[in-house]
N, C-alpha and C positions, 0 to 999 in steps of 0.2 A: 071311466076305462082312463087308463093311461094311455101318456103321449105313444103318435106310433105316428111312421113313415108307412104310404101305401105306396109301391112302385108299380105304374102301371104301364105291361110295353105292349106296345101295340103297334101293326102295323099303316099304317097313311088308311083312311077310312072305315078302321073298322070298328067305328061309333061309341071310343073313346072320352071323345068331347061329350056326348049324350050321356053316357056315364057319366062322369064324373059331374053333370052339372045334378045328375038324381041324385048320389050320394051328397054331395058338398048339401044339397038339401036336406040331408035327411042328419046328417053329423053337425053336432058344436064344434065353435071355436077349432075348423078344420081350413087351413088353408091352400090354393091350389097353385104349385111352384111349375110353371112355363115357361122354356125356355124359348117356344115360339112366340108366345104373345112380347115376352119381352127385345127379341129380336127388332120387332116393328117399332119401337118406340125409337131404332136408328131410324132418321131420314133415307139416309144413303146404306144398309147395312149387306155389306160380304163376309159371306164366311169366313176365306180365309183369313182377311184382315178384324174381321170384329166377334166372331165367335171364343176366343178366348177369354174376352172384357163380359161379352154377355154373360156366358157362365160366370165368371169371377162373381160377377154382379149380381147374379142370380143362386147363387150358394150363399153368399153374403145377410141378402135378401131371408133366404129361406131359415140360417141358422139365428137370424134378428126374431123372427116368427113361431121358431121352436123354443127362442130363453123366452119369452113373452107365453106360453104357455098353448101355444094354439099344435095340433098334429097337422101333418103334410099329406097332400096325396100329390103325389110325381108324375107328371104326365108324360111320356117318350114311347121310342120304341127303335130308335138308331142307333148306332157304332157310337156316334160323337153322343147323342142322351147317357148312354153304355157308359163314355168315361164320367159323363157327369155326375152320374150317379152313385157310381164311386169316388169321385173326387167329393162330394156331398157326403156320401156316409165313411168318411174318412176326418170328416169336420163335427163331428155329434159326439154325444154322451151315450155313454156304451147301455147303459138302458131304457133308450127308446128303443121299442117292438119296431121291428123292418120286416114287412111284406112284401113278397112281390108277387102279383096275379097279372096273367097271359090275357088280354086280348083279341081275337082270331077271327075270320071268317075265310072262308074260299078262296086263295087267289084270284080264281075267275069275277067271282062277286065285289072281292075288292079294287079289282080294277073300273069294273064297269060304275063302280064308285066314284071312283078315281075320274071316270069321264065326264058323267054328271057334273063333278062340284068344279070339272074344268067348265066343261059350259058354261054355269051357270055364274063362274067367278068372271068369263069372258063377256058373259053381259051384261053382268053390274058393274062391268071397271073394277074390278079390283084384284089389287095384287095376293098371290098366289106363292108361295114359296119351293111349289112344285107344278111343273110347270108343261112337261113335256115322257113321254113314255117312258124313256132314258133313267130322267128323274123318280118314275115309280119303280122301276123295276130297280133300280140302286137302293132303294127304302125299304122296297121287298125286301131285299136279301141282306140288309141291314138287320131289319126284325131276327130272321131265321137265325140268323147267327147270336143272337142274344137272346132269342125266345125260353131256351132249358133255362133261364136261371130263374122260369117260376114257381110260384110254387102249385097255382091252380089254371087250369086253362078255361076262359072260356069260350066259344063258337057263338058270336051273335048273327048268325043267321037262323042258329036252332033254337036260341037260348032268349028272354026277350031281357030289353036292359033291367027293367023291372025286378027281371026274377035274378039277375044279375045283381042286381043293386042289393037286394034282401041275403045273397046268401053271401055278398063282400062283408056289410053289414055283419052278420052274423060269427063270421069268419074272426074278421078282427075283436068284435064284443068277446068272444074262446080267447082270444091272443093276447089281449091285453086286459083279463081279470087282476 
């Protein structure tokens, strides 16, 4: 299989982390690109101040991994993630296969999952980046603005993560022959 970049556009709490874990277990030489992970490496992260630097550092890391022979899975679903994806793709070799997949669920279910995650984070005294209804709505609307970019859309309330991962793997295999 040739190198690829798989972009997963997902609203928050759609199950993208679960899906990525499954895909990463099944793929060889694949690197997960996550701005969300990298921003938490900054002790006092402030989006307005730090987002551009995190984006640049993450793009540099992704480019280095591609040059090292790795494929990429890029997690996202927001407008800033969409801009990151455009900047990343502007900096890669033309021969790399790029596929975009949407993973979503009905808004009401996503909101219920968000509330559960928020409660768990509060109980565990864990820092999360979205902690109120306004933040959830902002992220959901941002996803809705970019979702049309996907070549396929999966509903995580109807399709199991295992079935999604198998379908995506087959899609990648056919696309990178």
